[in-house]
ZADO-1210 file (C-alpha; in nm, 4 decimals, padded with zeros to 6 digits):
<atoms>
<atom x="07.6818" y="10.9047" z="09.8595" code="MET" pos="1"/>
<atom x="07.9894" y="10.6744" z="09.8351" code="LEU" pos="2"/>
<atom x="07.9331" y="10.3138" z="09.8477" code="LEU" pos="3"/>
<atom x="08.2164" y="10.0881" z="09.9603" code="VAL" pos="4"/>
<atom x="08.1610" y="09.7303" z="09.8356" code="VAL" pos="5"/>
<atom x="08.3176" y="09.4973" z="10.0800" code="ASP" pos="6"/>
<atom x="08.4397" y="09.1976" z="09.8906" code="ASN" pos="7"/>
<atom x="08.5836" y="09.0365" z="10.1917" code="GLY" pos="8"/>
<atom x="08.9394" y="09.1830" z="10.2069" code="SER" pos="9"/>
<atom x="09.1106" y="09.1680" z="10.5456" code="VAL" pos="10"/>
<atom x="09.2097" y="09.5327" z="10.4711" code="TYR" pos="11"/>
<atom x="08.8507" y="09.6507" z="10.4291" code="THR" pos="12"/>
<atom x="08.8136" y="09.7335" z="10.7997" code="LYS" pos="13"/>
<atom x="09.1326" y="09.9639" z="10.7598" code="ASN" pos="14"/>
<atom x="08.9394" y="10.1527" z="10.4651" code="LEU" pos="15"/>
<atom x="08.6195" y="10.1668" z="10.6829" code="ILE" pos="16"/>
<atom x="08.8040" y="10.3004" z="10.9779" code="ASP" pos="17"/>
<atom x="08.9905" y="10.5651" z="10.7738" code="PHE" pos="18"/>
<atom x="08.6707" y="10.6828" z="10.5805" code="LEU" pos="19"/>
<atom x="08.4643" y="10.6896" z="10.9044" code="THR" pos="20"/>
<atom x="08.6640" y="10.9848" z="11.0231" code="LYS" pos="21"/>
<atom x="08.6313" y="11.1793" z="10.6927" code="LYS" pos="22"/>
<atom x="08.3110" y="11.1530" z="10.4956" code="ILE" pos="23"/>
<atom x="07.9524" y="11.0092" z="10.4903" code="GLU" pos="24"/>
<atom x="07.9544" y="10.6676" z="10.3073" code="PHE" pos="25"/>
<atom x="07.7825" y="10.3305" z="10.3177" code="GLU" pos="26"/>
<atom x="07.9583" y="10.0095" z="10.3447" code="SER" pos="27"/>
<atom x="07.7855" y="09.7019" z="10.2090" code="MET" pos="28"/>
<atom x="07.8891" y="09.3337" z="10.1712" code="SER" pos="29"/>
<atom x="07.8694" y="09.2370" z="09.8141" code="TYR" pos="30"/>
<atom x="07.6217" y="08.9720" z="09.8755" code="ASN" pos="31"/>
<atom x="07.3770" y="09.2374" z="10.0289" code="LYS" pos="32"/>
<atom x="07.3876" y="09.4851" z="09.7219" code="ILE" pos="33"/>
<atom x="07.0877" y="09.4961" z="09.4978" code="ASN" pos="34"/>
<atom x="07.2147" y="09.6337" z="09.1684" code="PRO" pos="35"/>
<atom x="06.8722" y="09.8080" z="09.1056" code="SER" pos="36"/>
<atom x="06.9871" y="10.0480" z="09.3976" code="ASP" pos="37"/>
<atom x="07.3221" y="10.1589" z="09.2331" code="LEU" pos="38"/>
<atom x="07.1644" y="10.4795" z="09.1079" code="SER" pos="39"/>
<atom x="07.1393" y="10.6263" z="09.4538" code="LYS" pos="40"/>
<atom x="07.5276" y="10.6303" z="09.4953" code="TYR" pos="41"/>
<atom x="07.7414" y="10.9015" z="09.3273" code="ASP" pos="42"/>
<atom x="08.0754" y="10.7130" z="09.3690" code="SER" pos="43"/>
<atom x="08.2067" y="10.3563" z="09.4476" code="PHE" pos="44"/>
<atom x="08.5048" y="10.1934" z="09.6057" code="ILE" pos="45"/>
<atom x="08.5513" y="09.8299" z="09.5412" code="LEU" pos="46"/>
<atom x="08.7492" y="09.6493" z="09.8028" code="SER" pos="47"/>
<atom x="09.0046" y="09.3660" z="09.7694" code="GLY" pos="48"/>
<atom x="08.8966" y="09.0116" z="09.8334" code="ARG" pos="49"/>
<atom x="09.0196" y="08.6920" z="09.9774" code="ARG" pos="50"/>
<atom x="08.8889" y="08.4280" z="09.7334" code="LYS" pos="51"/>
<atom x="08.7666" y="08.3928" z="09.3774" code="ASN" pos="52"/>
<atom x="08.3941" y="08.3884" z="09.3463" code="ASP" pos="53"/>
<atom x="08.1666" y="08.4066" z="09.0445" code="GLN" pos="54"/>
<atom x="07.8944" y="08.6044" z="09.2389" code="LYS" pos="55"/>
<atom x="08.1620" y="08.8659" z="09.3587" code="ILE" pos="56"/>
<atom x="08.2956" y="08.9058" z="09.0110" code="ASN" pos="57"/>
<atom x="07.9612" y="08.9458" z="08.8499" code="ALA" pos="58"/>
<atom x="07.8373" y="09.2023" z="09.0909" code="LEU" pos="59"/>
<atom x="08.1659" y="09.4107" z="09.0787" code="ASN" pos="60"/>
<atom x="08.1737" y="09.3919" z="08.6968" code="SER" pos="61"/>
<atom x="07.8121" y="09.5311" z="08.6921" code="GLN" pos="62"/>
<atom x="07.9238" y="09.8108" z="08.9330" code="ILE" pos="63"/>
<atom x="08.2081" y="09.8982" z="08.7001" code="VAL" pos="64"/>
<atom x="07.9808" y="09.9235" z="08.3964" code="LYS" pos="65"/>
<atom x="07.7194" y="10.1357" z="08.5866" code="HIS" pos="66"/>
<atom x="07.9991" y="10.3882" z="08.6895" code="ALA" pos="67"/>
<atom x="08.1141" y="10.3992" z="08.3357" code="ILE" pos="68"/>
<atom x="07.7546" y="10.4511" z="08.1856" code="LEU" pos="69"/>
<atom x="07.6591" y="10.7073" z="08.4627" code="LYS" pos="70"/>
<atom x="08.0078" y="10.8757" z="08.4650" code="THR" pos="71"/>
<atom x="08.0339" y="10.8147" z="08.8372" code="ARG" pos="72"/>
<atom x="08.3739" y="10.7868" z="09.0151" code="PRO" pos="73"/>
<atom x="08.5005" y="10.4566" z="09.1016" code="LEU" pos="74"/>
<atom x="08.8238" y="10.3438" z="09.2751" code="LEU" pos="75"/>
<atom x="08.8883" y="09.9653" z="09.2575" code="GLY" pos="76"/>
<atom x="09.1484" y="09.8526" z="09.5111" code="ILE" pos="77"/>
<atom x="09.3684" y="09.5226" z="09.4442" code="CYS" pos="78"/>
<atom x="09.0953" y="09.2917" z="09.3178" code="TYR" pos="79"/>
<atom x="08.8822" y="09.5896" z="09.2327" code="GLY" pos="80"/>
<atom x="09.1570" y="09.7072" z="08.9945" code="ALA" pos="81"/>
<atom x="09.1555" y="09.3603" z="08.8664" code="GLU" pos="82"/>
<atom x="08.7860" y="09.3330" z="08.7936" code="ILE" pos="83"/>
<atom x="08.8077" y="09.6784" z="08.6339" code="LEU" pos="84"/>
<atom x="09.0493" y="09.5395" z="08.3977" code="THR" pos="85"/>
<atom x="08.8664" y="09.2168" z="08.3255" code="LEU" pos="86"/>
<atom x="08.5381" y="09.4051" z="08.2749" code="THR" pos="87"/>
<atom x="08.7151" y="09.6266" z="08.0003" code="LEU" pos="88"/>
<atom x="08.8927" y="09.3599" z="07.8056" code="GLY" pos="89"/>
<atom x="09.2054" y="09.3156" z="07.9852" code="GLY" pos="90"/>
<atom x="09.3793" y="09.0209" z="08.1628" code="THR" pos="91"/>
<atom x="09.5268" y="08.9286" z="08.4848" code="ILE" pos="92"/>
<atom x="09.7941" y="08.6694" z="08.5678" code="LYS" pos="93"/>
<atom x="09.9086" y="08.4914" z="08.8714" code="LYS" pos="94"/>
<atom x="10.2281" y="08.6662" z="08.9922" code="SER" pos="95"/>
<atom x="10.5588" y="08.4794" z="09.0145" code="LYS" pos="96"/>
<atom x="10.5619" y="08.5315" z="09.3677" code="PHE" pos="97"/>
<atom x="10.3182" y="08.6679" z="09.6331" code="PRO" pos="98"/>
<atom x="10.3626" y="09.0438" z="09.6781" code="ARG" pos="99"/>
<atom x="10.3429" y="09.1413" z="10.0390" code="ASN" pos="100"/>
<atom x="10.4783" y="09.4697" z="10.1798" code="GLY" pos="101"/>
<atom x="10.5751" y="09.8321" z="10.1077" code="THR" pos="102"/>
<atom x="10.6461" y="09.9381" z="09.7573" code="GLN" pos="103"/>
<atom x="10.7320" y="10.2683" z="09.6042" code="LYS" pos="104"/>
<atom x="10.5055" y="10.3695" z="09.2818" code="ILE" pos="105"/>
<atom x="10.6453" y="10.6040" z="09.0263" code="SER" pos="106"/>
<atom x="10.3512" y="10.8139" z="08.8674" code="ILE" pos="107"/>
<atom x="10.3912" y="10.8331" z="08.4983" code="THR" pos="108"/>
<atom x="10.0735" y="11.0280" z="08.3794" code="GLU" pos="109"/>
<atom x="09.9389" y="11.3407" z="08.5168" code="LYS" pos="110"/>
<atom x="09.6101" y="11.2613" z="08.7070" code="ASN" pos="111"/>
<atom x="09.3978" y="11.4071" z="09.0069" code="PRO" pos="112"/>
<atom x="09.4990" y="11.1403" z="09.2577" code="LEU" pos="113"/>
<atom x="09.8868" y="11.1630" z="09.3013" code="CYS" pos="114"/>
<atom x="10.2127" y="11.2895" z="09.1435" code="ASN" pos="115"/>
<atom x="10.5747" y="11.1953" z="09.1556" code="GLU" pos="116"/>
<atom x="10.6243" y="10.8815" z="09.3797" code="LYS" pos="117"/>
<atom x="10.4112" y="10.7338" z="09.6528" code="ILE" pos="118"/>
<atom x="10.4785" y="10.4719" z="09.9158" code="ASP" pos="119"/>
<atom x="10.2087" y="10.1981" z="09.9277" code="VAL" pos="120"/>
<atom x="10.1359" y="09.8560" z="10.0830" code="PHE" pos="121"/>
<atom x="10.0803" y="09.5442" z="09.8416" code="GLU" pos="122"/>
<atom x="09.9332" y="09.2124" z="09.9318" code="SER" pos="123"/>
<atom x="09.8249" y="09.0096" z="09.6229" code="HIS" pos="124"/>
<atom x="09.8936" y="08.7031" z="09.4348" code="THR" pos="125"/>
<atom x="09.7476" y="08.8154" z="09.0884" code="TYR" pos="126"/>
<atom x="09.8237" y="09.1234" z="08.8928" code="GLU" pos="127"/>
<atom x="09.7139" y="09.3054" z="08.5812" code="ILE" pos="128"/>
<atom x="09.8974" y="09.1545" z="08.2898" code="SER" pos="129"/>
<atom x="09.7361" y="09.3464" z="08.0036" code="ARG" pos="130"/>
<atom x="09.5122" y="09.6471" z="07.9783" code="LEU" pos="131"/>
<atom x="09.2057" y="09.6738" z="07.7660" code="GLY" pos="132"/>
<atom x="09.2000" y="09.9537" z="07.4974" code="ASP" pos="133"/>
<atom x="09.0102" y="10.1992" z="07.7203" code="SER" pos="134"/>
<atom x="09.2531" y="10.1745" z="08.0164" code="LEU" pos="135"/>
<atom x="09.5908" y="10.3416" z="08.0794" code="VAL" pos="136"/>
<atom x="09.8653" y="10.2794" z="08.3331" code="SER" pos="137"/>
<atom x="09.9306" y="10.5832" z="08.5305" code="ILE" pos="138"/>
<atom x="10.1711" y="10.4380" z="08.7781" code="GLY" pos="139"/>
<atom x="10.4280" y="10.1424" z="08.8010" code="ASN" pos="140"/>
<atom x="10.6801" y="10.0097" z="09.0421" code="SER" pos="141"/>
<atom x="10.9788" y="09.7730" z="08.9982" code="ASN" pos="142"/>
<atom x="10.7468" y="09.4577" z="09.0520" code="SER" pos="143"/>
<atom x="10.4186" y="09.5711" z="08.8550" code="CYS" pos="144"/>
<atom x="10.3903" y="09.7624" z="08.5440" code="LYS" pos="145"/>
<atom x="10.0130" y="09.8436" z="08.6233" code="ASN" pos="146"/>
<atom x="10.0062" y="09.9666" z="08.9864" code="GLU" pos="147"/>
<atom x="09.7495" y="10.2465" z="08.9169" code="ILE" pos="148"/>
<atom x="09.5195" y="10.2420" z="08.6062" code="ILE" pos="149"/>
<atom x="09.2770" y="10.4880" z="08.4724" code="ARG" pos="150"/>
<atom x="08.9691" y="10.4484" z="08.2470" code="TYR" pos="151"/>
<atom x="08.9612" y="10.6949" z="07.9354" code="ASN" pos="152"/>
<atom x="09.0807" y="11.0083" z="08.1226" code="ASN" pos="153"/>
<atom x="08.7756" y="10.9707" z="08.3598" code="SER" pos="154"/>
<atom x="08.7433" y="10.9572" z="08.7327" code="ASN" pos="155"/>
<atom x="08.7648" y="10.5635" z="08.7291" code="ILE" pos="156"/>
<atom x="09.0805" y="10.4275" z="08.8645" code="PHE" pos="157"/>
<atom x="09.2206" y="10.0939" z="09.0000" code="GLY" pos="158"/>
<atom x="09.5093" y="10.0386" z="09.2358" code="THR" pos="159"/>
<atom x="09.6924" y="09.7137" z="09.2313" code="GLN" pos="160"/>
<atom x="09.7993" y="09.7910" z="09.5996" code="PHE" pos="161"/>
<atom x="09.5867" y="09.8827" z="09.9102" code="HIS" pos="162"/>
<atom x="09.5874" y="10.2589" z="09.9668" code="PRO" pos="163"/>
<atom x="09.4035" y="10.2190" z="10.2896" code="GLU" pos="164"/>
<atom x="09.7429" y="10.0943" z="10.4338" code="MET" pos="165"/>
<atom x="09.9720" y="10.3961" z="10.4034" code="THR" pos="166"/>
<atom x="09.9748" y="10.7715" z="10.4521" code="ILE" pos="167"/>
<atom x="10.0485" y="10.8064" z="10.0664" code="ASP" pos="168"/>
<atom x="09.7527" y="10.5739" z="09.9945" code="GLY" pos="169"/>
<atom x="09.5228" y="10.7486" z="10.2264" code="LYS" pos="170"/>
<atom x="09.6032" y="11.0750" z="10.0689" code="ASN" pos="171"/>
<atom x="09.5022" y="10.9051" z="09.7279" code="LEU" pos="172"/>
<atom x="09.1686" y="10.7912" z="09.8682" code="ILE" pos="173"/>
<atom x="09.1114" y="11.1522" z="10.0007" code="LYS" pos="174"/>
<atom x="09.1652" y="11.3079" z="09.6605" code="LYS" pos="175"/>
<atom x="08.9232" y="11.0172" z="09.5102" code="PHE" pos="176"/>
<atom x="08.6404" y="11.0947" z="09.7305" code="TYR" pos="177"/>
<atom x="08.6726" y="11.4697" z="09.6491" code="ASN" pos="178"/>
<atom x="08.6336" y="11.3987" z="09.2871" code="LEU" pos="179"/>
<atom x="08.2960" y="11.5116" z="09.1353" code="LYS" pos="180"/>
</atoms>
């Protein structure tokens, strides 16, 4: 079963509404998750967030490590991509200006989620600035060089954007939840 970790993003409702029509999943607020229960899930989506919180960071980092250890698919959305990066030795930085609106992403590496160009929606003030050694950028835009990242050719991904907000992004999510 897929676990959607609700980290408080205003867009999580859009993600839940989209998934409800497609698959069986469980959505849980980050503060209700018991880390000892992670083994009952076969994949994870980490939502965006509204504010920085050490508890959110610690739990999401623990989920990233669990997904890697147990080779479970994981999709980190916006903040979820940032915590994936931070957990694996990368860095984030405050953007020169807030990113909000549609963006065209160029896909730079073959992957199971998307190809060529996709239209997405961004809403963030921080961005991935340096990837850890085990991460690779597989998509970029004019405003961000790490729009989509991937861990070691696995089924662990992060998107700096909110795929739940556009048709191309929703297609990316569909392909993600079909990964085994």
